[in-house]
C-alpha positions, 0 to 999 in steps of 0.5 A: 500500499502506497503511503501518504507524502508527508507534509514539509514544515517549516519552523516557526517564524521568527523574523517573518520580515526577513524570510519574505526579503530572502524570498523575494530576493531569491524567487526574482533570482530564479524567475530572471534564469529561468527564460529571461530578466524582465522587470515584471521578475520583481513585481511577481517576486515582491508580491509572492513575498507579500503573499509568504510574509503575511502567511508567516505572522498569521502562523502557516507554517507546513509547506503545502498551505503556503503554496496554495495561498500563494496560488490562491493569490496571485490568481489575483496578478496579471501574468499578461507581461511574463511567460510564468503563472500563480502554478509555476510561481508556486511551484517555485517557491515550493521549490526554494524553500525546500532548498532551504531546509535541505530537501532533494528527495521531491519526485513522486512521493519517492520516500520520506521528503525530509531525508536524503537518497540513501541509495 
């Protein structure tokens, strides 16, 4: 029987504003590297970071819930000048957060996502 994928949680936020600044810079860099640098990338990163900070200030630590909040709130963003969508942004945020936690085994629910591949 297949085991459900366990939730990944961040440590409680001690400085959500600082986390948001990190996320904004990291996401902006990712956006610029993924296709081409565009002015709208800064706006996308700022908006996603704003949602993230607010969620963290409200006590949200679950990465899945943070991703859903970003998808939901980024639906109102005008992506017409971008190659990206709210789903791509939320997935990128998830990847950045998992990287920051040292989690690299994210594909397809294989094994415990909080442990490294043990060969």
